[in-house]
ZAMARGU-4260 file (C-alpha; in steps of 0.2 Angstrom, whole numbers, plus 5000, padded with zeros to 4 digits):
<rodrens>
0) 5111/5015/5004 | 5117/4997/5005 | 5124/4989/4990 | 5112/4975/4991 | 5097/4987/4991
5) 5105/4997/4976 | 5107/4980/4966 | 5089/4975/4970 | 5082/4992/4964 | 5093/4991/4949
10) 5086/4973/4945 | 5068/4978/4948 | 5070/4994/4937 | 5076/4984/4922 | 5062/4971/4925
15) 5050/4986/4924 | 5058/4993/4908 | 5058/4976/4899 | 5040/4972/4904 | 5034/4990/4900
20) 5041/4988/4882 | 5036/4970/4879 | 5019/4973/4886 | 5017/4988/4874 | 5022/4977/4859
25) 5011/4962/4864 | 4996/4973/4867 | 4999/4983/4851 | 5001/4967/4841 | 4985/4959/4849
30) 4975/4975/4845 | 4980/4975/4827 | 4976/4956/4824 | 4960/4958/4833 | 4954/4975/4826
35) 4965/4978/4811 | 4971/4995/4818 | 4987/5001/4826 | 4985/5008/4843 | 4999/5015/4853
40) 4996/5007/4870 | 5010/5017/4879 | 5006/5026/4895 | 5017/5040/4891 | 5017/5052/4876
45) 5034/5048/4871 | 5041/5031/4870 | 5035/5013/4870 | 5032/5011/4889 | 5015/5003/4895
50) 5019/5005/4913 | 5004/4995/4919 | 5014/4979/4913 | 5030/4986/4921 | 5022/4989/4937
55) 5013/4972/4936 | 5030/4963/4933 | 5038/4971/4948 | 5024/4967/4959 | 5023/4949/4953
60) 5042/4947/4955 | 5042/4954/4973 | 5028/4944/4979 | 5029/4928/4969 | 5048/4925/4965
65) 5050/4916/4981 | 5036/4904/4975 | 5044/4900/4959 | 5046/4881/4964 | 5028/4880/4971
70) 5015/4871/4961 | 5005/4880/4948 | 4989/4881/4957 | 4997/4891/4971 | 5005/4903/4959
75) 4989/4905/4949 | 4979/4909/4965 | 4992/4922/4971 | 4993/4929/4954 | 4974/4930/4953
80) 4973/4939/4970 | 4988/4951/4968 | 4984/4955/4949 | 4966/4959/4954 | 4971/4970/4968
85) 4985/4979/4958 | 4973/4982/4943 | 4960/4989/4954 | 4972/5001/4962 | 4979/5006/4945
90) 4962/5010/4938 | 4957/5020/4954 | 4974/5029/4954 | 4972/5033/4935 | 4955/5040/4938
95) 4960/5051/4953 | 4975/5058/4944 | 4969/5059/4926 | 4951/5059/4927 | 4949/5043/4917
100) 4955/5025/4915 | 4961/5016/4900 | 4950/5001/4902 | 4932/4998/4908 | 4925/4981/4912
105) 4908/4987/4917 | 4900/4977/4903 | 4909/4961/4907 | 4901/4948/4920 | 4907/4948/4938
110) 4916/4965/4938 | 4919/4976/4952 | 4915/4994/4948 | 4921/4991/4930 | 4939/4991/4936
115) 4942/4972/4937 | 4932/4957/4932 | 4933/4938/4934 | 4940/4935/4916 | 4955/4946/4917
120) 4958/4941/4935 | 4960/4923/4928 | 4972/4930/4915 | 4982/4937/4929 | 4983/4920/4937
125) 4989/4913/4921 | 5001/4927/4917 | 5009/4924/4935 | 5013/4906/4930 | 5021/4911/4914
130) 5030/4925/4922 | 5038/4916/4936 | 5041/4900/4928 | 5047/4906/4910 | 5048/4925/4907
135) 5057/4931/4923 | 5071/4919/4921 | 5073/4924/4903 | 5073/4943/4908 | 5085/4940/4922
140) 5098/4932/4910 | 5096/4947/4898 | 5099/4959/4913 | 5115/4949/4919 | 5122/4952/4901
145) 5121/4971/4903 | 5137/4978/4910 | 5133/4984/4928 | 5141/5001/4927 | 5134/5005/4910
150) 5117/4998/4915 | 5117/5009/4931 | 5120/5025/4920 | 5107/5020/4907 | 5095/5016/4922
155) 5097/5034/4929 | 5095/5042/4912 | 5079/5032/4909 | 5072/5036/4926 | 5074/5055/4923
160) 5067/5053/4906 | 5052/5043/4912 | 5048/5056/4925 | 5049/5070/4913 | 5039/5060/4900
165) 5025/5058/4913 | 5025/5076/4917 | 5024/5080/4899 | 5010/5068/4896 | 5000/5075/4910
170) 5003/5092/4903 | 4997/5086/4886 | 4981/5079/4893 | 4977/5096/4902 | 4981/5106/4886
175) 4969/5094/4876 | 4955/5097/4888 | 4958/5116/4887 | 4958/5115/4868 | 4941/5105/4869
180) 4934/5120/4879 | 4939/5132/4865 | 4954/5139/4875 | 4967/5145/4862 | 4986/5141/4864
185) 4995/5155/4874 | 5013/5150/4869 | 5023/5140/4856 | 5024/5125/4868 | 5005/5124/4868
190) 5004/5126/4849 | 5016/5111/4848 | 5004/5101/4860 | 4989/5106/4849 | 4997/5100/4833
195) 5006/5084/4839 | 5001/5078/4856 | 4982/5082/4854 | 4966/5074/4859 | 4967/5061/4844
200) 4984/5056/4848 | 4980/5054/4867 | 4964/5044/4863 | 4974/5032/4852 | 4985/5030/4867
205) 4972/5027/4880 | 4960/5017/4869 | 4947/5031/4867 | 4943/5030/4886 | 4949/5047/4891
</rodrens>
């Protein structure tokens, strides 16, 4: 693999990580201020990683970074379109893989199958402006300060960890469904899932929508 390709993947991976963690923190803080409750908005059972924000940041970076000097109307329009498409795909993918989605806009006006709606599409457009004009340059500066060789090793470790974490999360969801059907644990691993990463834990993660 060419050096330029490796560096591009490295750069996008760290954008994914930073956006996943920052998104997790912002959404958690917003929920607490709005509802007065602490909700773990992570997409995986272990760690503060809301991957929807990570994927969104990568997509917006790939498709919009070249328009960073364009006027805000163009950036807003592109963000509106790409954000809406991405949100619909993520919602559909989550339902196909996990059997549920973490959001439902069916009660909001001008929605499409409850997966996307006009209000949040507008938010995508606004987010695109802030991301390309302000947040991305800030994140890039942080990435530049990480020693490249150390950063690559950490990136490899995090990649492996996140893959294992996703598999573990899928396992926890399946086990919670089994327990709900009255199926007792068959080993120590399932006992740990029942006690720690159970339905209540997962409902808190997925905003009670699973």
